[in-house]
C-alpha positions as CSV (number, residue, x, y, z in Angstrom):
1,M,-12.0,-8.9,-3.8
2,D,-9.9,-8.6,-0.6
3,K,-8.9,-4.9,-0.4
4,N,-5.5,-6.0,1.0
5,V,-4.6,-7.5,-2.1
6,K,-4.9,-4.8,-4.2
7,V,-3.2,-2.5,-1.8
8,L,-0.4,-5.0,-1.9
9,S,-0.3,-5.1,-5.7
10,V,-0.3,-1.6,-6.1
11,I,3.0,-1.2,-3.5
12,I,4.6,-4.1,-5.5
13,T,4.2,-2.5,-8.4
14,I,5.2,0.8,-7.5
15,V,8.5,-0.5,-6.0
16,F,9.4,-2.3,-9.2
17,S,8.4,0.4,-11.3
18,I,10.6,2.7,-9.6
19,I,13.7,0.1,-9.4
20,F,13.3,-0.8,-13.2
21,A,12.9,3.1,-14.1
22,F,16.5,3.4,-13.4
23,I,17.3,0.0,-15.3
24,N,15.0,0.1,-18.2
25,K,12.0,2.5,-18.8
26,A,10.3,0.1,-21.0
27,V,10.1,-2.7,-18.3
28,S,8.9,-0.1,-16.0
29,A,6.1,0.8,-18.0
30,G,5.4,-2.7,-18.9
31,V,4.8,-3.4,-15.3
32,I,2.5,-0.6,-14.6
33,L,0.5,-1.5,-17.8
34,G,0.8,-5.0,-16.9
35,C,-0.7,-4.2,-13.1
36,L,-3.2,-2.0,-14.4
37,I,-4.5,-4.7,-16.8
38,S,-4.7,-7.5,-14.3
39,L,-6.7,-5.0,-11.9
40,L,-9.1,-4.3,-14.7
41,Y,-9.7,-8.1,-15.4
42,I,-10.3,-8.9,-11.8
43,Q,-12.7,-6.0,-11.4
44,L,-14.4,-7.2,-14.6
45,L,-14.5,-10.6,-13.0
46,T,-15.9,-9.6,-9.8
47,I,-18.7,-7.6,-11.3
48,N,-19.5,-10.5,-13.6
49,M,-19.5,-13.0,-10.9
50,N,-21.7,-11.1,-8.6
51,E,-24.1,-10.5,-11.7
52,T,-23.8,-14.4,-12.0
53,L,-24.7,-15.3,-8.4
54,V,-27.5,-12.7,-8.6
55,E,-29.5,-13.4,-11.5
56,Q,-29.3,-16.7,-13.8
57,Q,-27.0,-15.7,-16.9
58,S,-27.0,-17.5,-20.2
59,S,-24.1,-19.6,-21.1
60,T,-23.5,-17.4,-24.3
61,K,-23.5,-14.3,-21.8
62,L,-20.8,-15.6,-19.8
63,I,-18.4,-16.8,-22.8
64,I,-18.8,-13.2,-24.1
65,S,-17.6,-11.8,-21.2
66,K,-15.0,-14.2,-20.6
67,L,-13.6,-13.5,-24.5
68,F,-13.8,-9.7,-23.6
69,R,-11.8,-10.4,-20.4
70,L,-9.2,-12.1,-22.1
71,S,-9.1,-9.7,-25.1
72,I,-8.0,-7.0,-22.9
73,I,-4.9,-9.1,-21.9
74,I,-4.6,-10.2,-25.0
75,I,-4.4,-6.4,-26.3
76,S,-1.9,-5.5,-23.7
77,M,0.6,-7.9,-24.9
78,L,0.0,-6.7,-28.5
79,I,0.7,-3.1,-27.4
80,A,3.9,-4.5,-25.9
81,M,4.8,-6.4,-29.2
82,I,3.7,-3.3,-31.4
83,I,6.1,-0.9,-29.4
84,P,8.6,-2.7,-27.6
85,E,10.8,0.6,-27.1
86,K,8.0,1.9,-25.0
87,I,6.7,-1.2,-23.2
88,N,8.3,-4.3,-22.5
89,I,6.4,-7.6,-23.2
90,F,8.2,-9.2,-20.1
91,G,7.4,-6.2,-17.9
92,V,3.7,-6.5,-19.1
93,F,4.0,-10.2,-18.2
94,F,5.3,-9.7,-14.8
95,G,2.8,-6.8,-14.2
96,L,-0.1,-9.3,-14.9
97,M,1.5,-11.8,-12.5
98,I,1.6,-9.2,-9.5
99,F,-1.9,-9.7,-8.5
100,K,-1.3,-13.4,-8.4
101,I,1.9,-13.2,-6.6
102,S,0.1,-10.8,-4.0
103,L,-2.4,-13.6,-3.6
104,L,0.4,-15.8,-2.6
105,I,2.1,-13.7,-0.2
106,L,-1.1,-13.1,1.8
107,A,-2.2,-16.5,1.7
108,L,1.2,-17.8,2.9
109,K,0.8,-14.9,5.6
110,R,-2.5,-16.1,6.8
111,K,-1.2,-19.5,6.9
112,G,1.6,-19.2,8.9
113,G,-0.4,-16.8,11.4
114,E,-2.5,-19.9,12.4
């Protein structure tokens, strides 16, 4: 994974966390949780794809790893639903999208630089 994407994701998360900390601390906590889960998801995806390319994996192992990665996202959303006064579900959703937003920003920046 490109290091620039991780750095940009963390910077965006920090900026939005600080902004939302003054407005609503639950949203700020949700953004942080969502970003951490997103980075964990991408890291696990990278590890799984590296293993898939190096050695042939069974389809069962691929399905289990996909379900495990998706369960991490589901658990983060459930945590936000269980304790909404501490973690906002919309903040978690936005935190999960930060990585994708970072990819989009860097792709547009690279396309504009051509």
